[in-house]
LUMTIFI-291131 format. One record per residue: x, y, z of N, C-alpha, C, O, CB in turn. Coordinates in pm, whole numbers, plus 50000, padded with zeros to 5 digits. Glycine has a CB too. Example, Ala and Ser with C-alpha at 12.3 -4.5 7.8 and 13.67 -1.06 7.14 Angstrom:
513194943150780512304955050780513204967050780514244966850846511314955350905
512854977550708513674989450714512905000350787513415011450804514084994050572
# end
This chain:
813148073105418813778060505425813458051305572813498059805661815348063805407
813238041305619812998032805703813878024605768813608012705783812298027205661
815088030105816815778018905840815688006005950815038007306054816768024005853
816227996705925815607982905959816737975406026817647973905945815037974505825
816997970606134817677961606195816727944106191815547943706227817937969106349
817337933606152816667925406116817587912206259818687907306235816757924305922
816797909306395817757898606478816487886306436815267886906427818137903006695
817207878706423816707864306407817707854206344818297855106236815447864306320
817767838706492818617828906483818597825506368819747822406339818467819406558
817657823806246817717813206189818267825106036817677834605985816117802006202
819717818106001820197824205913818927826505747818467837305708821627815305902
818757817605707817767816005612816427829805660816337839405583817197797305624
815687829605759814447836705805815047850305782814527859405718813877833405965
816297850305847816717864105910816937869905757816627881705740818297864106033
817557860905615818427866305472816617870905443816327882605468819607850205325
815487861605392814497864405364813617877205412813287886005332814117854905383
813277877305545813157888505596813777908505577813317919905592813467882205688
815457899505526815927914405489815567917305352815237928505314817507916705504
815677903705254815417907805093813947913405135813837925605135815447892704951
812867906305169811887913905127811627921605190810487925405163810987909805102
812307929905312812097946305354812767955305241812097963905184812907950405513
814087953305212814757959305134814307959704972814997965704891815937954305161
812817950904925812047957304819811157966104851810287968604768811427949304746
811147970504935810497984604959811177993504947812377995004972809987987305069
810008003504884811138017804789811178025604973811608037204976809768034104588
810898021405067810918032505191811458027205312811438031105429809458037805232
811988016305247812528008405367814248003405321814447999005207811337993005397
815218004505406816477998305412816857990105523816867993705641817358007205401
817197977805472817867969505614819517973805626820357970305543817777949405591
819757981005730820597984005772821897974405820823057975905782820047990105840
821397964005914821567952705974821067944106036820097945506111822037953206016
821787931906007821277920106045822377910306160823597909206149820977913005899
821577904606257822057899306343821487885906403820267884306403822157908106415
822537873606466822047859206489821407859206583820267854606581822897849106503
822167866706741822127864906869821457878206931821937888706890823517861406919
820437878907023820187887307121820917891607156820577903507159819727885007199
822507890307218823667898007264824697906907212825627913707254824247891307304
823757902107031824647912706933823377924506908823577935106848825317903806753
822517921806946821297933106877821727950106958821807959706883819167926206943
821947952007102822467967107136823797969007069824067980907049822667970007303
824557961907036825817967606946825467969306845825667980806806826967960606925
824847960806756824207964506609823627977906635824007986606558822957953406549
822987980406704821627993706673822258002006728821568012206725819937993606739
823328004206787824438016506846825288017906693825488029706665825748009907013
825688010506616826758009406478825598016206379825618026906319827387989606419
824938009306383823718012706292822768022106289822358025806178823048004706291
822348026606382821298029706410819948034006365819418044806338821578034006453
819578020806366818028018006306816598027106365816388029806483817708001306345
815798030406256814548034306296813548022306395813008022506505813888038206155
813658014906311812798001306394813597984906390814137979706291811037998806297
813477978906538814287967106526813537958306472812417963406462814867962106642
813527946006426812437934906407813057923406469813667915206401812017931606251
812887921806638813377907606694812397895006701811167894606707813837909706840
813067888006699812367869606745813277869806852814387874506878812617852306616
811857858306940811697860007078812947851107115813927853607185810177855407141
812597839707043814107825707105815567832706983815647834806863813437797907025
816207833607068817687833107013818707831407109818637833507230818067845306942
819657827207043820827824607161821137838407224820697849507194822377818007094
822237833707348822447844807412821137849807525820647842707612822727854607296
820677867307484819577870307552818697868007434818977868707315819547884307623
817707865507485816357862707392815967875907375816437886107426815057853307459
814767874007275814017886207206813707897407317813787909507294812527881107134
813377892007433812497901607528813167911007607812837922407638811727894307625
814727900607650815437908307711816127915607629816597926007676816097902907791
816437912007466817347924407396816187937807385816597949307371818037919007207
814927935107391813687941407368813987953307494814307964707460812197929907384
813907951207584813917959107705815517963407721815557975107756813287950107838
816707958207708818097964807703818097978607573818637989707575819337950607658
817047970207442817517984707381816297993207373816338001707284818207983707224
814927992807464814328003307507815038015607614814878027907616813257997107559
815928005707705816488010207789817698022907747818008033007810816887998407848
818138018407633819688026007615819248033607446819978042307400821468010407607
818298030007389817828037107254816548037507263815988028207205818178030707119
815788046007323814108047707359813528052407215812478047707172813698061407498
814218061107151813588066807041813288048306904812338045406831815028083206973
814268043006926814308031106788813088019906866812938015806981816438020906754
812398017906743810728013706781811147996806744811777992606647809088023206647
810577989306855810677974706829809737968806793808627973606816811027968006916
809827958606738808607951606657809137937006691810217933406643808467955706467
808537930006757808647918406771808207904906650807067900306653808017918706882
808927901206578808357891106515808287872606526809317867006488808817894706416
807607867206555807957853806614807157839906551806027844206526807617855206773
807177830006525806797818506555805967814706652804997807706624807607813306566
806177817906755805977819706891804677823706943804607822307066806837828306930
803577828406886802387836906922801597832507027800707824207016801537838406818
801927838207126802087831307296801387847207380801917858307390804477826307362
800217842907424799537854307504801117859007623801757869407611797717846107609
801277852807682802637854807794803607862807704803957873507755803507838307854
804017860607608805257867307550804487883507496805137893907498806037856007400
803337883007460802777896807393802867906307515803627915807499801037895707327
802207905507639802767909207737803547914207797803407925107853802827906107760
804837905107797806027906507856806657914507738807617920307789806727892707903
806597918107594806997920607509806997937807494807907945007452806387912307429
805647941707544804697951807551805657961007664806027972307634803017946007601
805987954707795806247954007903807587958507909808007966707990805957942707948
808397951807800809557952207752810067966407649811237969207623809557939407685
809147971907616808767985807514808507982207414808397992507348809717996407480
808257971407332808107972807206806707978907143805717982607205808377960607162
806907978707028805697986106996804757977706939803577981306945805927997106908
805097965206875804147958206806804677942206834805657939106903804067963506642
803807933506763804237919006770803277909806701802117907006730804387914306916
803997905806606802987900406492803997884606486805147884506531802897912906305
803567876006444803917861006399804197859406229803617863206128802517850606443
805257852806255805817850406134805207843606025805737844105913806797844906154
804067836906048803167834005946802127841805836801507838605735802577827806005
802337855105927801397864605912801747869505710802937868005682801747878706059
801147873005626801357874505515802117889705481801717900905515800117871705459
803237886505408804547895305403803537911105389804407919105424805857890505234
802857915705374802457925205364802337933005454802637944905459801747924305321
801577921905580801247929405660802487933205798802377942205882799947923205693
803577923305786805107926305838805247941005710805697950505774806577908105809
805117943305627805717957005587804947963805637805487972505705805917960905453
803397964305634802877976705726803077977905853802827989105897801617978205728
803517968405943803637967806087805277975306054804957987106036803427949406174
806127974906044807337981905993806797994905993807108001206094807927977205849
806058001305910805748011505872804578024205984804488036405980805268005805743
803918014506067803108018406125804208018406274803958028606339801718009806102
805108011606328805268010006441806488021306397807118021806503805407994606506
807048028806322808048038206286806798048206317806958054606421808918037306121
805878050206264805158062806261804348062306411803178065906421804088063806117
804918058706494804058057806664803488049506681803508047106802803068066606713
802618039006601801248033406616801868025306661803098024506663800218030406517
800678014406725801038000906821800407989006703799337990306644799968000707015
801327977606687800537968106613800767955906678801887952406716800867967206466
799747949406692799527936506767798777926906724797647927706773799077938106876
798987914006619798587903106575797037903906661797077903006784799727890406604
795797905506596794707904706664794397892806724794307893906846793817908206597
794137878006665794137867206734794997866106873794537861806979794507858206644
796227870306854796907870306969796487877807099796607873407213798017874106935
795947890907057795437900307153794037893707215793847897507331795207915107078
792997884507162792267882907168792817870507246791967871207334791597885207071
793547860007282793677853107325794547856107466794717847807555793917846407236
795037869207466796317877107519794927879007690795127876507809797067897607378
793637884507616792467894007676791827882607794791597885107912791097899807533
791597868007713791397856207739791527848307850790747843207931791857852207676
793117848607828793987842607893794697850308084795317845108176795057842207763
794167863608061794797870508128796097873708172796947868408101794407869308182
796617881308275797777881808321798387871308366797737861208392797807889308395
799947871808384800757861508423800137860008581800087870208648802457865408405
799847852208616799767847308765800787841408870800607839308990798957838408761
802167838708774803437834208835804257844908913804397855108846804297828808726
804757845309022805637854509076807097852209029807387841508975805527854109223
807777859209042808987861308990809637845409036809857837208947809747876209055
809917842009179810607832009244809487817309160810047806509140810567835109452
808437818409132807287808509095808157806508949808787795908951805367815509090
808297812408853809237807208755810167804408728810407797508629809357809508701
811117809608819812487806808876812287787108902812757778408828812747818509055
811737785708984811767775809025810887762508936810937750308948811417779309151
810207770208857809667758608742810567759608639810407751308550808097760808674
811287765808628811927768608528813157758008541813467751908438812217783608525
813967755108677814697751108744814517736108769815387728508812814677758808836
813107732608734812457714308752812397713208611811987702508566810607709908842
812777723908517812057716908346813237704908312812847695208246812087732608169
814437705308350815167697008321815117681808407815997673508386816297704008325
814057679208500813987666208563814617671108712814467662908802814917653408472
815187681708741816127683608854814787677009005813587675709029816787705408857
815957675109056815217673309205814737685609304815147697209298816227665309295
814017681609373813787697109528814757702209561814867714209587813307693909692
816377686809570817127688709643818207699509600818887708109656817477677509672
817997694009454819277697609383818677714709355819457723809379819687685909218
817547717309315816657726909297817147739809372817627750609341815327722009341
816667731309519817147742709621818317740909662818297743609782816407744409739
819327737709631821057740909649821547750909508822637756409499822137722709644
820797751309437821127759309306820437773609313820937783409258820547751109167
819257774209386818887787309400818667792009548817947801209586817707789209322
819487783409625819657791909736818987794009849819037802909934819697801109703
818027779609830816647779909896815907770009943815627761709857815867784309827
815467767810053815317756410155814777743710047814447746609932814057760910298
814727732310087813887719510032812017725610047811407725409940814347702110163
811427729310142810037731110211809977744210078809107743109992809957736110429
810847754810072810787772209992809927760409877808717758509863812927784809917
811067753909808810817750409642809767739109678809397733809573812417743909534
809387735609747807967727309726806747737609714805817737809633807627716409865
807047745609816805787754809853805337759009758804147759109730805907765809932
806927766609641806737773609509806297762509402805377764909323808167781309461
806657756109403806227746309312804627743409361803727745209279807277732609319
804387739709472802717735009470802077748109443801077745309377802027727909629
802157765009464801467772909406801667774009270800757780309216801567783009459
802577769909191802727770409015801687765309035800607771209033803907763008906
801907749809065800707736909025799577743508951799217745008834799917728609173
799087747509105797597755409144797297765709068796107768809064797487761509282
798107772309003797947789708974797367781808811796277784508760799957804308979
798357772308753798207768708633797277756408610797217751108499799457767008585
796457751208727795487743008683795997724908665795287715708623795047750408541
797197724508705797937714208669798177704108721798057707208840798747716508649
798557689308718798697681508836799577677908860799747670808958798157673208853
800637682008768802357679108803802997690908792802477701908768803217668608699
804007688708809804737701208802805887698608688806907705508687805357705308954
805677690208610805997687308427804627695108359804677701708256805977665708369
803517692808434802477696808327802417713508369802157722408288800777687208344
802677715208485802687730108526803657743908429803447755508395803337728808685
804867732808416805527738408326805817739708149806537745708069806267735708376
804667728708153804617730707997803257738107972803077743507863804677715507907
802227738708076801167750608029802047761908034802137768207928799747753308132
802867766808157803567779808167804267783608033803957794307979804617779308283
805137776207980805547775507876804867781507749805167790907676805747764707874
803857772607748802987773307602802587788707641802947796207550801377760107575
802087794007724801027801907753802347817807705802067829107668800207798607955
803357813107723804627820907786805097831507863805567842507833805127823507724
804807824307998804787831208128805907827308207806187831108321803547828608203
806917814408089808107817208175808977826408101810037830308151808897804208215
# end
C-alpha cells in the first residue's frame, strides 16, 4: 500500500485529490494539509511514502517545503502537482529533492501513475514542461537580483528597497538593471512579470 500525504491550500482540490487517490486499491491517503508549514510535521506523524505538494501555499511554499522534507525525510518521495507549470519551478523543484512534477490539468490516471512511479524510484516530469524548460534554459538571475526584483514587485521605491535590504541605492539600481537586461525587459515591472512567469522568483 502506497501511503500518500496531500498538501494543497484549496480545500476542494485537496479533498478531490485525496478522494481520487483513495479509490485506488494500492494507494491510501494518510494525511491532508493546507499550508506549507504543516507539511513536515504531518509527514513526521503519518509517515507517507509519497507527498503530493502544491507550489503556492500559505506559509512555506511547496518548493521550500519540499527542500525541508527532503532534508529531514530523504526516503519520502515528493511529487509536485500544481496549476503553475513554469520551467523555473520545475528546475527548482528538482533541486529541492522532488522526484516528479506534473500540472493539475493532467488526466487523473496520469496523476495516479505518477504517484506509483515516484514511489518506485522513477522520475516523472510533464513532457511539455520539460521541453519548455530546455528551451528557456536555467535561471539567469542571481539570488540578490531575485531578492531585489521581489522587493520592487509592490511598486516600492529604490530608496525603500535599499533600506529594507540593507543595501545602497546604487547597488539596488545595479541589480535591477542587471535583472532587466537578463530578462530582456524594458522596465523593472516587466522584468518581475517575466521572471514570475518563468518561475525564476
